[in-house]
VEXMARDO-439611 format. One record per residue (C-alpha): x, y, z. Coordinates in Angstrom, 3 decimals, padded with zeros to 6 digits. Layout:
REM residues N
@px=X, py=Y, pz=Z .
...
//
This chain:
REM residues 499
@px=-055.962, py=002.740, pz=030.836 .
@px=-055.364, py=002.672, pz=027.078 .
@px=-057.634, py=000.552, pz=024.928 .
@px=-056.457, py=-002.935, pz=023.952 .
@px=-055.983, py=-003.949, pz=020.318 .
@px=-057.341, py=-007.491, pz=019.958 .
@px=-054.890, py=-008.074, pz=017.114 .
@px=-052.164, py=-008.079, pz=019.745 .
@px=-053.883, py=-010.701, pz=021.933 .
@px=-052.211, py=-014.109, pz=021.428 .
@px=-054.377, py=-016.797, pz=019.870 .
@px=-055.640, py=-019.261, pz=022.456 .
@px=-055.883, py=-016.659, pz=025.217 .
@px=-058.786, py=-017.082, pz=027.661 .
@px=-060.235, py=-014.082, pz=029.463 .
@px=-062.704, py=-014.238, pz=032.352 .
@px=-064.361, py=-010.893, pz=033.188 .
@px=-067.476, py=-010.600, pz=035.300 .
@px=-069.354, py=-008.955, pz=032.431 .
@px=-068.694, py=-008.983, pz=028.703 .
@px=-070.308, py=-006.207, pz=026.667 .
@px=-070.433, py=-007.059, pz=022.969 .
@px=-070.530, py=-003.855, pz=020.942 .
@px=-069.287, py=-000.323, pz=021.520 .
@px=-072.145, py=001.774, pz=020.188 .
@px=-074.525, py=003.960, pz=022.180 .
@px=-075.866, py=001.044, pz=024.244 .
@px=-072.495, py=-000.587, pz=024.989 .
@px=-070.804, py=002.678, pz=025.925 .
@px=-073.779, py=003.762, pz=028.041 .
@px=-073.662, py=000.480, pz=029.929 .
@px=-069.931, py=000.780, pz=030.593 .
@px=-070.323, py=004.353, pz=031.853 .
@px=-073.267, py=003.372, pz=034.059 .
@px=-071.352, py=000.497, pz=035.669 .
@px=-068.140, py=002.478, pz=036.194 .
@px=-066.606, py=002.305, pz=039.676 .
@px=-068.655, py=-000.759, pz=040.637 .
@px=-067.074, py=-004.077, pz=041.668 .
@px=-068.119, py=-005.535, pz=038.289 .
@px=-065.056, py=-006.223, pz=036.127 .
@px=-066.096, py=-005.418, pz=032.551 .
@px=-064.685, py=-006.255, pz=029.144 .
@px=-066.148, py=-004.286, pz=026.228 .
@px=-065.524, py=-005.921, pz=022.849 .
@px=-065.794, py=-003.606, pz=019.832 .
@px=-065.519, py=-005.004, pz=016.304 .
@px=-063.980, py=-001.847, pz=014.849 .
@px=-061.302, py=000.600, pz=015.839 .
@px=-061.427, py=004.284, pz=016.612 .
@px=-062.158, py=005.263, pz=013.018 .
@px=-063.781, py=003.902, pz=009.876 .
@px=-062.118, py=000.917, pz=008.199 .
@px=-063.452, py=-000.439, pz=004.910 .
@px=-062.574, py=-004.093, pz=005.614 .
@px=-064.353, py=-004.028, pz=008.963 .
@px=-067.336, py=-002.195, pz=007.458 .
@px=-067.619, py=-004.893, pz=004.777 .
@px=-068.566, py=-007.415, pz=007.471 .
@px=-072.039, py=-005.835, pz=007.373 .
@px=-072.657, py=-006.659, pz=003.716 .
@px=-075.816, py=-008.645, pz=003.013 .
@px=-078.803, py=-008.787, pz=000.700 .
@px=-082.212, py=-007.095, pz=000.772 .
@px=-085.530, py=-008.302, pz=-000.599 .
@px=-089.038, py=-006.874, pz=-000.587 .
@px=-089.505, py=-003.118, pz=-000.380 .
@px=-086.389, py=-001.185, pz=-001.398 .
@px=-084.197, py=-000.490, pz=001.629 .
@px=-080.725, py=000.837, pz=002.387 .
@px=-077.829, py=-001.570, pz=001.628 .
@px=-076.876, py=-003.317, pz=004.860 .
@px=-073.243, py=-002.228, pz=004.696 .
@px=-074.317, py=001.419, pz=004.320 .
@px=-077.018, py=001.750, pz=006.952 .
@px=-074.639, py=001.205, pz=009.923 .
@px=-071.084, py=002.094, pz=010.976 .
@px=-068.770, py=-000.489, pz=012.523 .
@px=-066.319, py=001.338, pz=014.771 .
@px=-066.319, py=002.690, pz=018.313 .
@px=-069.455, py=004.749, pz=018.792 .
@px=-071.424, py=002.784, pz=016.202 .
@px=-074.224, py=004.676, pz=014.529 .
@px=-073.720, py=007.732, pz=016.743 .
@px=-070.846, py=008.427, pz=014.350 .
@px=-073.375, py=009.425, pz=011.682 .
@px=-076.666, py=010.131, pz=013.441 .
@px=-078.537, py=013.402, pz=013.005 .
@px=-079.020, py=014.016, pz=016.722 .
@px=-082.839, py=014.019, pz=016.531 .
@px=-084.147, py=013.168, pz=019.983 .
@px=-087.551, py=012.654, pz=021.502 .
@px=-088.969, py=010.325, pz=024.186 .
@px=-091.498, py=007.682, pz=023.261 .
@px=-095.113, py=008.500, pz=024.132 .
@px=-097.113, py=006.632, pz=026.767 .
@px=-099.297, py=005.041, pz=024.098 .
@px=-096.202, py=003.521, pz=022.474 .
@px=-095.885, py=001.180, pz=025.477 .
@px=-099.555, py=000.164, pz=025.574 .
@px=-101.084, py=-003.074, pz=024.362 .
@px=-103.693, py=-002.033, pz=021.782 .
@px=-106.241, py=-004.633, pz=020.708 .
@px=-106.418, py=-003.038, pz=017.252 .
@px=-102.621, py=-003.266, pz=016.740 .
@px=-101.411, py=-006.890, pz=016.674 .
@px=-098.199, py=-007.662, pz=018.591 .
@px=-098.310, py=-004.312, pz=020.409 .
@px=-097.344, py=-003.599, pz=023.991 .
@px=-094.275, py=-003.424, pz=026.187 .
@px=-094.133, py=-005.399, pz=029.445 .
@px=-094.039, py=-002.115, pz=031.401 .
@px=-095.400, py=001.434, pz=030.978 .
@px=-093.402, py=004.529, pz=030.060 .
@px=-093.292, py=005.492, pz=033.746 .
@px=-090.721, py=002.713, pz=034.180 .
@px=-088.272, py=004.604, pz=031.942 .
@px=-088.986, py=008.120, pz=033.144 .
@px=-086.423, py=008.072, pz=036.007 .
@px=-083.730, py=007.313, pz=033.406 .
@px=-084.594, py=010.013, pz=030.877 .
@px=-082.662, py=012.849, pz=032.617 .
@px=-079.409, py=010.846, pz=032.659 .
@px=-080.010, py=009.669, pz=029.073 .
@px=-080.652, py=013.266, pz=028.024 .
@px=-077.340, py=014.269, pz=029.610 .
@px=-075.417, py=011.479, pz=027.859 .
@px=-076.726, py=012.418, pz=024.424 .
@px=-076.150, py=016.117, pz=025.274 .
@px=-079.536, py=017.350, pz=024.111 .
@px=-079.925, py=020.117, pz=026.698 .
@px=-082.626, py=020.302, pz=029.368 .
@px=-085.420, py=017.746, pz=029.114 .
@px=-088.162, py=019.993, pz=027.704 .
@px=-089.766, py=018.580, pz=024.549 .
@px=-093.515, py=019.190, pz=024.562 .
@px=-093.310, py=021.443, pz=027.645 .
@px=-091.880, py=024.196, pz=025.433 .
@px=-094.457, py=026.964, pz=025.588 .
@px=-095.531, py=029.554, pz=023.022 .
@px=-094.065, py=032.534, pz=024.895 .
@px=-090.652, py=030.910, pz=025.136 .
@px=-090.246, py=030.348, pz=021.408 .
@px=-088.493, py=032.626, pz=018.880 .
@px=-091.583, py=032.870, pz=016.729 .
@px=-095.243, py=031.918, pz=016.535 .
@px=-096.637, py=028.404, pz=016.507 .
@px=-098.753, py=027.386, pz=013.538 .
@px=-102.374, py=028.022, pz=014.623 .
@px=-104.478, py=024.857, pz=014.645 .
@px=-108.133, py=024.434, pz=015.455 .
@px=-109.128, py=021.953, pz=018.182 .
@px=-108.544, py=018.377, pz=017.160 .
@px=-106.220, py=015.438, pz=016.964 .
@px=-102.950, py=017.021, pz=015.754 .
@px=-100.755, py=019.267, pz=017.879 .
@px=-097.465, py=021.162, pz=017.737 .
@px=-094.774, py=018.938, pz=019.238 .
@px=-090.991, py=019.190, pz=019.477 .
@px=-087.740, py=017.405, pz=018.800 .
@px=-084.544, py=018.315, pz=020.610 .
@px=-081.079, py=017.807, pz=019.168 .
@px=-077.922, py=016.301, pz=020.515 .
@px=-074.997, py=018.731, pz=020.406 .
@px=-071.487, py=017.589, pz=021.236 .
@px=-070.441, py=019.863, pz=024.081 .
@px=-068.075, py=022.621, pz=022.960 .
@px=-068.631, py=021.876, pz=019.278 .
@px=-069.335, py=025.133, pz=017.375 .
@px=-070.752, py=023.232, pz=014.375 .
@px=-073.575, py=021.803, pz=016.545 .
@px=-072.626, py=018.258, pz=015.544 .
@px=-074.420, py=015.470, pz=017.419 .
@px=-072.576, py=013.613, pz=020.154 .
@px=-070.491, py=010.785, pz=018.689 .
@px=-070.221, py=008.470, pz=021.679 .
@px=-066.913, py=006.859, pz=020.689 .
@px=-065.002, py=010.138, pz=020.404 .
@px=-066.935, py=012.058, pz=023.052 .
@px=-066.466, py=009.435, pz=025.793 .
@px=-063.028, py=008.060, pz=024.913 .
@px=-061.324, py=009.692, pz=027.889 .
@px=-064.166, py=008.766, pz=030.256 .
@px=-063.935, py=005.126, pz=029.202 .
@px=-060.160, py=005.072, pz=029.676 .
@px=-060.606, py=006.344, pz=033.233 .
@px=-062.979, py=003.546, pz=034.302 .
@px=-060.863, py=001.331, pz=036.613 .
@px=-063.081, py=-001.748, pz=036.249 .
@px=-063.247, py=-001.640, pz=032.425 .
@px=-061.066, py=-003.095, pz=029.702 .
@px=-062.060, py=-001.984, pz=026.222 .
@px=-060.823, py=-004.097, pz=023.338 .
@px=-060.881, py=-002.852, pz=019.739 .
@px=-060.901, py=-004.938, pz=016.531 .
@px=-062.484, py=-007.781, pz=018.515 .
@px=-065.273, py=-009.595, pz=016.679 .
@px=-067.471, py=-011.987, pz=018.632 .
@px=-068.176, py=-014.831, pz=016.220 .
@px=-070.171, py=-017.147, pz=018.465 .
@px=-072.055, py=-017.568, pz=021.718 .
@px=-071.208, py=-021.065, pz=022.903 .
@px=-073.809, py=-022.656, pz=025.167 .
@px=-073.088, py=-024.853, pz=028.156 .
@px=-074.173, py=-028.503, pz=027.971 .
@px=-077.445, py=-027.815, pz=029.771 .
@px=-078.200, py=-025.008, pz=027.229 .
@px=-079.261, py=-022.725, pz=030.079 .
@px=-076.057, py=-020.737, pz=030.154 .
@px=-073.643, py=-019.175, pz=027.681 .
@px=-070.326, py=-020.775, pz=028.552 .
@px=-068.027, py=-018.667, pz=026.389 .
@px=-067.655, py=-016.171, pz=023.586 .
@px=-065.534, py=-016.969, pz=020.558 .
@px=-063.612, py=-013.882, pz=019.440 .
@px=-061.662, py=-013.345, pz=016.216 .
@px=-059.834, py=-010.552, pz=014.439 .
@px=-059.521, py=-009.914, pz=010.739 .
@px=-055.776, py=-010.507, pz=011.139 .
@px=-056.450, py=-014.119, pz=012.171 .
@px=-056.172, py=-014.089, pz=015.970 .
@px=-058.713, py=-016.216, pz=017.841 .
@px=-059.347, py=-016.344, pz=021.570 .
@px=-062.167, py=-016.956, pz=024.041 .
@px=-063.927, py=-015.045, pz=026.787 .
@px=-065.669, py=-016.812, pz=029.668 .
@px=-067.715, py=-014.133, pz=031.449 .
@px=-070.205, py=-014.609, pz=034.237 .
@px=-072.742, py=-012.518, pz=032.327 .
@px=-072.989, py=-011.129, pz=028.802 .
@px=-074.765, py=-008.153, pz=027.247 .
@px=-075.053, py=-008.213, pz=023.463 .
@px=-075.237, py=-004.599, pz=022.225 .
@px=-074.356, py=-004.838, pz=018.521 .
@px=-077.334, py=-003.003, pz=017.057 .
@px=-080.738, py=-004.018, pz=015.794 .
@px=-079.461, py=-006.160, pz=012.927 .
@px=-076.197, py=-007.609, pz=014.278 .
@px=-077.787, py=-008.626, pz=017.601 .
@px=-080.035, py=-010.955, pz=015.627 .
@px=-077.219, py=-012.220, pz=013.387 .
@px=-075.025, py=-013.198, pz=016.340 .
@px=-077.856, py=-015.128, pz=018.007 .
@px=-078.906, py=-016.855, pz=014.772 .
@px=-075.326, py=-017.730, pz=013.785 .
@px=-074.597, py=-019.248, pz=017.211 .
@px=-076.255, py=-022.504, pz=016.171 .
@px=-073.705, py=-025.184, pz=017.096 .
@px=-075.865, py=-026.585, pz=019.916 .
@px=-079.364, py=-025.435, pz=018.968 .
@px=-079.841, py=-025.435, pz=015.212 .
@px=-082.256, py=-022.492, pz=015.259 .
@px=-079.753, py=-020.327, pz=017.140 .
@px=-079.398, py=-018.969, pz=020.660 .
@px=-082.646, py=-017.637, pz=022.108 .
@px=-084.558, py=-018.693, pz=018.995 .
@px=-086.524, py=-021.628, pz=020.352 .
@px=-089.750, py=-019.938, pz=019.250 .
@px=-088.507, py=-018.668, pz=015.871 .
@px=-088.636, py=-015.021, pz=016.913 .
@px=-085.021, py=-013.870, pz=016.571 .
@px=-084.721, py=-011.631, pz=013.526 .
@px=-088.464, py=-011.159, pz=013.138 .
@px=-090.312, py=-007.852, pz=013.601 .
@px=-087.482, py=-005.766, pz=012.199 .
@px=-088.568, py=-002.164, pz=011.782 .
@px=-087.311, py=001.231, pz=010.777 .
@px=-089.048, py=004.580, pz=010.585 .
@px=-090.370, py=005.202, pz=007.105 .
@px=-089.580, py=008.726, pz=005.879 .
@px=-091.559, py=009.360, pz=002.691 .
@px=-090.784, py=012.777, pz=001.235 .
@px=-093.232, py=015.343, pz=-000.150 .
@px=-096.256, py=013.634, pz=001.387 .
@px=-098.356, py=016.800, pz=001.322 .
@px=-098.212, py=020.508, pz=000.546 .
@px=-098.838, py=022.891, pz=003.427 .
@px=-100.032, py=026.419, pz=002.631 .
@px=-099.778, py=029.002, pz=005.421 .
@px=-102.046, py=031.969, pz=004.660 .
@px=-100.400, py=034.525, pz=006.949 .
@px=-096.857, py=034.550, pz=005.573 .
@px=-093.611, py=032.736, pz=006.337 .
@px=-093.872, py=029.923, pz=008.898 .
@px=-091.619, py=030.255, pz=011.952 .
@px=-088.043, py=029.191, pz=011.274 .
@px=-088.056, py=026.519, pz=013.971 .
@px=-090.384, py=024.378, pz=011.844 .
@px=-087.787, py=024.186, pz=009.058 .
@px=-084.529, py=024.048, pz=011.029 .
@px=-083.339, py=023.754, pz=014.604 .
@px=-083.315, py=026.876, pz=016.792 .
@px=-082.635, py=027.596, pz=020.464 .
@px=-085.014, py=028.070, pz=023.396 .
@px=-084.447, py=027.599, pz=027.137 .
@px=-081.056, py=026.027, pz=026.503 .
@px=-082.404, py=023.437, pz=024.065 .
@px=-081.650, py=023.105, pz=020.358 .
@px=-085.137, py=022.234, pz=019.091 .
@px=-087.353, py=021.893, pz=016.034 .
@px=-091.141, py=021.913, pz=015.872 .
@px=-093.091, py=019.079, pz=014.326 .
@px=-096.759, py=018.133, pz=014.026 .
@px=-098.016, py=014.968, pz=015.643 .
@px=-101.272, py=013.102, pz=016.320 .
@px=-102.295, py=013.287, pz=019.958 .
@px=-102.399, py=010.110, pz=022.008 .
@px=-106.189, py=010.436, pz=022.320 .
@px=-106.563, py=010.766, pz=018.553 .
@px=-104.314, py=007.769, pz=018.000 .
@px=-106.407, py=005.651, pz=020.365 .
@px=-109.794, py=006.682, pz=019.004 .
@px=-108.785, py=006.450, pz=015.334 .
@px=-106.505, py=003.425, pz=015.795 .
@px=-103.356, py=005.090, pz=014.463 .
@px=-099.657, py=004.467, pz=014.785 .
@px=-097.203, py=007.296, pz=015.417 .
@px=-096.241, py=010.033, pz=012.951 .
@px=-094.034, py=013.095, pz=013.345 .
@px=-094.692, py=015.491, pz=010.462 .
@px=-091.898, py=017.865, pz=009.475 .
@px=-091.999, py=021.031, pz=007.387 .
@px=-089.367, py=020.740, pz=004.672 .
@px=-088.736, py=022.844, pz=001.548 .
@px=-090.391, py=026.071, pz=000.488 .
@px=-092.170, py=025.420, pz=-002.814 .
@px=-093.850, py=027.496, pz=-005.501 .
@px=-097.465, py=026.637, pz=-006.230 .
@px=-098.597, py=026.059, pz=-009.805 .
@px=-101.553, py=027.965, pz=-011.224 .
@px=-104.034, py=025.380, pz=-010.017 .
@px=-102.588, py=025.575, pz=-006.516 .
@px=-102.737, py=029.354, pz=-006.484 .
@px=-106.360, py=029.251, pz=-007.593 .
@px=-107.189, py=026.765, pz=-004.840 .
@px=-105.578, py=029.033, pz=-002.232 .
@px=-107.439, py=032.089, pz=-003.530 .
@px=-110.784, py=030.280, pz=-003.541 .
@px=-110.308, py=028.735, pz=-000.093 .
@px=-109.063, py=031.910, pz=001.576 .
@px=-111.935, py=033.897, pz=000.090 .
@px=-114.431, py=031.355, pz=001.393 .
@px=-112.837, py=031.630, pz=004.850 .
@px=-112.701, py=035.417, pz=004.699 .
@px=-108.942, py=035.668, pz=005.252 .
@px=-106.149, py=037.452, pz=003.414 .
@px=-103.830, py=035.004, pz=001.645 .
@px=-101.912, py=037.530, pz=-000.439 .
@px=-098.731, py=036.619, pz=001.460 .
@px=-099.317, py=032.871, pz=001.540 .
@px=-096.326, py=030.526, pz=001.594 .
@px=-096.259, py=026.857, pz=000.633 .
@px=-094.054, py=024.065, pz=001.942 .
@px=-093.548, py=020.369, pz=001.340 .
@px=-094.169, py=018.052, pz=004.294 .
@px=-092.164, py=015.019, pz=005.285 .
@px=-092.748, py=012.567, pz=008.100 .
@px=-091.150, py=010.026, pz=010.380 .
@px=-093.683, py=007.217, pz=010.303 .
@px=-094.106, py=004.278, pz=012.677 .
@px=-094.680, py=000.910, pz=011.013 .
@px=-097.007, py=-001.667, pz=012.506 .
@px=-095.170, py=-004.773, pz=013.795 .
@px=-094.850, py=-007.450, pz=011.117 .
@px=-093.252, py=-010.866, pz=011.802 .
@px=-092.427, py=-011.247, pz=008.102 .
@px=-090.273, py=-008.122, pz=008.127 .
@px=-087.182, py=-009.962, pz=009.265 .
@px=-083.516, py=-010.823, pz=008.927 .
@px=-082.364, py=-014.383, pz=008.220 .
@px=-079.027, py=-016.066, pz=007.513 .
@px=-077.765, py=-016.794, pz=004.029 .
@px=-075.266, py=-019.373, pz=002.844 .
@px=-072.701, py=-016.712, pz=002.020 .
@px=-069.944, py=-016.109, pz=004.598 .
@px=-068.057, py=-012.975, pz=005.567 .
@px=-064.307, py=-012.689, pz=006.132 .
@px=-064.703, py=-014.106, pz=009.652 .
@px=-066.753, py=-017.077, pz=008.508 .
@px=-070.079, py=-015.777, pz=009.822 .
@px=-073.176, py=-016.183, pz=007.632 .
@px=-074.258, py=-012.971, pz=005.973 .
@px=-077.799, py=-011.695, pz=006.389 .
@px=-080.830, py=-011.266, pz=004.196 .
@px=-083.338, py=-008.587, pz=005.115 .
@px=-086.909, py=-008.915, pz=003.901 .
@px=-088.369, py=-005.396, pz=004.150 .
@px=-092.095, py=-004.746, pz=004.205 .
@px=-094.450, py=-001.813, pz=004.552 .
@px=-098.202, py=-002.255, pz=004.328 .
@px=-100.835, py=-000.150, pz=002.624 .
@px=-102.404, py=000.210, pz=006.082 .
@px=-099.263, py=002.045, pz=007.265 .
@px=-099.872, py=004.678, pz=004.573 .
@px=-103.633, py=004.748, pz=005.167 .
@px=-103.203, py=005.471, pz=008.878 .
@px=-100.925, py=008.395, pz=008.101 .
@px=-103.440, py=009.803, pz=005.617 .
@px=-105.958, py=009.965, pz=008.470 .
@px=-103.518, py=012.161, pz=010.403 .
@px=-102.957, py=014.412, pz=007.382 .
@px=-106.678, py=014.817, pz=006.810 .
@px=-107.138, py=015.806, pz=010.452 .
@px=-104.320, py=018.352, pz=010.146 .
@px=-106.018, py=019.788, pz=007.063 .
@px=-109.316, py=020.104, pz=008.934 .
@px=-107.645, py=021.895, pz=011.866 .
@px=-105.862, py=024.355, pz=009.571 .
@px=-109.140, py=025.299, pz=007.941 .
@px=-110.849, py=025.536, pz=011.332 .
@px=-108.174, py=027.981, pz=012.496 .
@px=-108.304, py=029.834, pz=009.145 .
@px=-104.505, py=029.639, pz=009.151 .
@px=-103.850, py=027.467, pz=006.123 .
@px=-104.739, py=024.486, pz=003.992 .
@px=-103.270, py=021.170, pz=002.931 .
@px=-103.032, py=019.185, pz=-000.282 .
@px=-102.291, py=015.449, pz=-000.066 .
@px=-099.644, py=014.628, pz=-002.665 .
@px=-099.389, py=010.820, pz=-002.406 .
@px=-102.283, py=008.575, pz=-003.338 .
@px=-101.157, py=005.178, pz=-004.633 .
@px=-098.720, py=002.717, pz=-003.113 .
@px=-096.365, py=003.296, pz=-006.032 .
@px=-096.367, py=007.043, pz=-005.321 .
@px=-095.587, py=006.467, pz=-001.647 .
@px=-092.756, py=004.053, pz=-002.408 .
@px=-091.250, py=006.338, pz=-005.048 .
@px=-090.676, py=008.959, pz=-002.347 .
@px=-089.523, py=006.550, pz=000.352 .
@px=-086.468, py=007.084, pz=002.500 .
@px=-085.591, py=005.432, pz=005.815 .
@px=-084.411, py=006.604, pz=009.207 .
@px=-081.575, py=004.088, pz=009.711 .
@px=-083.281, py=003.161, pz=012.984 .
@px=-083.014, py=-000.593, pz=013.490 .
@px=-085.683, py=-001.888, pz=015.810 .
@px=-087.388, py=-004.992, pz=017.007 .
@px=-085.374, py=-008.087, pz=016.027 .
@px=-085.018, py=-009.377, pz=019.614 .
@px=-088.302, py=-008.018, pz=020.915 .
@px=-089.229, py=-007.766, pz=024.591 .
@px=-092.171, py=-009.688, pz=026.044 .
@px=-092.827, py=-011.531, pz=029.306 .
@px=-094.089, py=-014.521, pz=027.317 .
@px=-091.201, py=-016.401, pz=025.612 .
@px=-093.597, py=-017.359, pz=022.826 .
@px=-093.999, py=-013.684, pz=021.985 .
@px=-090.583, py=-012.211, pz=022.747 .
@px=-086.879, py=-013.015, pz=022.764 .
@px=-086.084, py=-011.151, pz=026.002 .
@px=-088.067, py=-010.499, pz=029.175 .
@px=-088.795, py=-007.156, pz=030.845 .
@px=-085.212, py=-007.035, pz=032.171 .
@px=-083.753, py=-007.598, pz=028.681 .
@px=-082.674, py=-011.122, pz=029.644 .
@px=-082.923, py=-013.748, pz=026.897 .
@px=-085.646, py=-016.220, pz=027.782 .
@px=-084.223, py=-019.510, pz=029.008 .
@px=-080.646, py=-018.267, pz=029.464 .
@px=-079.431, py=-017.259, pz=032.901 .
@px=-076.550, py=-015.008, pz=031.879 .
@px=-077.407, py=-013.432, pz=028.507 .
@px=-078.935, py=-009.973, pz=028.037 .
@px=-079.639, py=-007.786, pz=025.001 .
@px=-079.241, py=-003.993, pz=024.966 .
@px=-080.401, py=-001.495, pz=022.378 .
@px=-083.432, py=-000.830, pz=020.227 .
@px=-083.649, py=-004.420, pz=018.967 .
@px=-085.677, py=-005.156, pz=022.119 .
@px=-088.399, py=-002.597, pz=021.255 .
@px=-091.659, py=-004.559, pz=020.735 .
@px=-093.420, py=-001.536, pz=019.231 .
@px=-091.566, py=001.468, pz=017.977 .
@px=-093.372, py=004.800, pz=018.150 .
@px=-092.390, py=007.546, pz=015.732 .
@px=-089.698, py=009.006, pz=018.008 .
@px=-086.063, py=008.492, pz=017.108 .
@px=-084.686, py=005.646, pz=019.217 .
@px=-081.357, py=006.868, pz=020.644 .
@px=-082.629, py=008.734, pz=023.727 .
@px=-084.987, py=005.859, pz=024.483 .
@px=-082.458, py=003.054, pz=024.029 .
@px=-079.963, py=004.909, pz=026.237 .
@px=-082.625, py=005.236, pz=028.960 .
@px=-083.469, py=001.551, pz=028.578 .
@px=-079.775, py=000.648, pz=028.864 .
@px=-079.453, py=002.678, pz=032.064 .
@px=-082.363, py=000.673, pz=033.440 .
@px=-080.549, py=-002.532, pz=032.455 .
@px=-077.436, py=-001.298, pz=034.259 .
@px=-079.418, py=-000.935, pz=037.480 .
@px=-080.755, py=-004.450, pz=037.039 .
@px=-077.251, py=-005.833, pz=036.509 .
@px=-076.030, py=-004.168, pz=039.682 .
@px=-078.598, py=-006.313, pz=041.502 .
@px=-077.622, py=-009.441, pz=039.568 .
@px=-073.978, py=-009.068, pz=040.656 .
@px=-074.815, py=-008.119, pz=044.241 .
//
């Protein structure tokens, strides 16, 4: 079945599917594929079309305060496939510790352990097309080069894998909208509607049920959808905006009875040039600097604190990447010569590299999105993002770097220089991952989370949230593989709800 253009739907139309999916990004498309060929009649509502449109993209525009962040109309894409249209394909499962409640990390803990997601990782890995599920099981003898020798300690060689759109010679990551267009059209129980913007979740009189969705197009059409159940899958920022803006019945917004919607926003901090790595024995293996192939996987090595080290030293996640080859100044060369001589190793062929990192932020309720008085072209309030990063986030990462430096010296394989000291230096090198997390966080207690362990909004019988906005803590791993696995778990739950 061809997709439906909402601009052709007459104003005043009422639709009544079993399930409405709001948003056609990785989560919405995954959910539709997972519920294909079930008795559940689905309607997927996507704000954009099949390709980029500037007027639709402008609906994202907002304001940012606090720590410098990416403009809100730049950090996301609003057409079918969502942010998979511009992601880098970096993939890695969350660690077990990422799900744990840690008494030294306020607001930490998922309502279930990683084992709950593990049955869904193989299917998620297949959907993102990242090859066999290998990651840290990649072994030294299987790699096209040598691992960086490290002495015993708290940092280890770990691995990313990369999404590759099947049959694509450029190794581009899988863009869900284009990759799964034909699959979506073949789903008999799915109608997919483009250019359809959900502008409100209208509650029933008893405020325990969402009675209808208000839908509008930029061309002026307006109609309603009255589904039995709803999954909001608009991304980590828009999920919160839709709930907050749906405030006709409850002034604080849908699901916001405890003032949690929009709070705990997070992204992965990516400060550049955090340290200089010197490898005494020559050029580091190529798979540290760029993706290579092993056992059918397109992978890249990284350096990460072990779960034991994170627990004992009270650290959040960090995935350290080797970046550019650099030339040492005279002071650096002297330091290498002195250190290598003291260790009794030959450093005449030493190479130096800058290090980057994907850094997990600690949860912060003041890092949040709120509504402004300004309206977009559909009449929805625009957002303000208050971005924060604490000095403790940097301090925890420095502990990991110092441990890496110790292990390099213990192995007599290299040395490290820390290149960022002050907060101003860290912020001057700051970039972000475009990973939107946490604004509708998951917790069994409605006073601590917006959704429960099944991604159902507390207090509402027919409203669910999909995507990384439900992550209560974030890990350092890129979210796409994990949010797809979580969405597959939600699909299984919905099959039971409709049974």
